[in-house]
N, C-alpha and C positions, 0 to 999 in steps of 0.2 A: 600463660599462653596468649598469643596475640589474637585479638578478635577481628577477624576479617568479616566483611559483609559480602554476601553473595546475592547477586541480583541480575536481572536482565539489563543489558546495556541500553543507554539512551544515546541518541545521535551525537551528543557532545563528547561521548566516550570514544567514538570511532577513531579520531586521530591518535589517541593514546594506544588503542588496540593495534592500529597499523604500525605504530612505532615499536611496540613490543614484538609484533610479528617479524619485523625487519631484523631484529636481533637473533632470530632463529631461522632465517630464510634458507640456510644451508640444508635444513631438513623439511622445509615447508615451501609451498608456492607463495609468491609475493601477493600482497594485498595493496590495493589502493582504495580510495573512498568509494568509487563507483562499484568495484567488485565486492567490497565488504557490505555495502548497502544491499546489493542483490543477494548475497549469501545470507544476510540477516533475515531477509524476507522468506527465504526457503528453509531456513534452519528449524529443526524440531526443538533444539535446545541451543541457546546462545547465552552464556552466563559469564559474568566478570566477578572477580574477587577484588574488593576494595579495602584499602587500609589508609586512613587519613587522606581521603580523596585521591589517592594514587591507585592506579590499576596494577594489582600485584600479579594477575594472571587472568586467562580466559579459556573457555572451552566452547567449541563450535561443533555441533553434531547434527546429522541429517537422518530422516526416516526415508524408507524406500520411495515414497511418493514425491520426493523433492525433485525439482527441475535443476539437477546438478550434473554437469558433464565432466566429472572427474573420473579418471581411469580406474582408480581403486574403488571408489563408490560404485561404479558400474559393475565391477567384478562381483561385489556382494549382491547388488540388485539382481543380477542374472542368476544367482544361486539361492537366495533366501527370500522368503515372503515377508518376514518381520525381523527387523533389526534397527538399532540405532548405530550409525556410522560416526565414529569420532574422527572428524576431519583434522582437527588440531586441538591440542591442549598446550598452552604456553604459560610458563611461570617465569616472572622476572628473576634474574639471577640472584638478586639480594633476598628473595623470598623462597628460594628453593630449600627443600628439606624441612619445611614447616607444615607439611601435610595438606597443602592446597590442592595438589593433583588428586590425592586420595579423597578429599572432600568433594571435589568436582565429580569424580567417578561414583562416589556413594550417592550423590544427588542424581546422577544420570541413571543409575540402577533403579532408584526410587521412581523416577519418571518412566522408565521402561516398564516396571511392574505396574504402575498406574495405567499405562496404555495397553497392557497385556502383551508386551514385546518380550520375546524369549532370549534375545542375544544382543550383546554389544560387539561391534567389530571395529577394526582399525588396521593401519599399516605402520610398520616401523622400518626405517631405513637400515639396511644391513650392509650396503656398499654404496657410499661410505657408511661406516657403522655408526649407530647411535646407541652406545652401550647403556646410557642412563635410561633411555626410554625402554629399551629391551628388558632391563632388569626390573623396572617399575611394572611393566605390563605382565611379566612373568609372575611377579608377586601378586598381582591383581587376578591371576588365573586365566590369562589369555593364552591360547595355544595356536600354533601356526597351522593354517589350513592350505597355504600355497605361498609361492614366491612369484614375483613378476618384475620385469624390467619396465621402468617408466618410459613412456613414449611422449609424454607431454613436454612441451618446450622448456618450461622452467626447471624441470628436474630430469630431463632426458638422459637415459642411459643409467640411471641409478637403480639399484636392486632393492626391492622392499619385501618384507615378510608380511603377509596378509594374515591377520589373527582374529580369533573370535573368543568370546567368553559366553558360555551358556549360563543363563540366569536361573536360579531356583524358582519354582512356581509356588 
């Protein structure tokens, strides 16, 4: 089994994170250095998986107190007091199927438990569909709580499934 290192990113990782994000922008909002720097400061969890100095994947998640004006995040913030919102989890194509996303989510659950947070939340594109993400999140125990059409410019008109996973106490 491959030994990935999981850690918080350092600023020199940011260009690699942006490049990895670009490969999945059909399901994500675009990132540039300025936006990523701002998100990194607001993130409750920002982790990268590294193998041989290459970024194999990353996860970016926010707690309710974040200054983040994302439509999906704001949906959850209006309804829940405690949660960690998975804004994006991206795995490089060559590293998919190696358990990285599962490890990211396991670490995120541990962080939520450490903080006394009772749920993880996310959204998954359903039009256009993202069957890989949908299958993964269903296996992880996420259930749909609503659907909404994105009004933000970068993903305008796309339909998402808003999902939550209640964590054991």
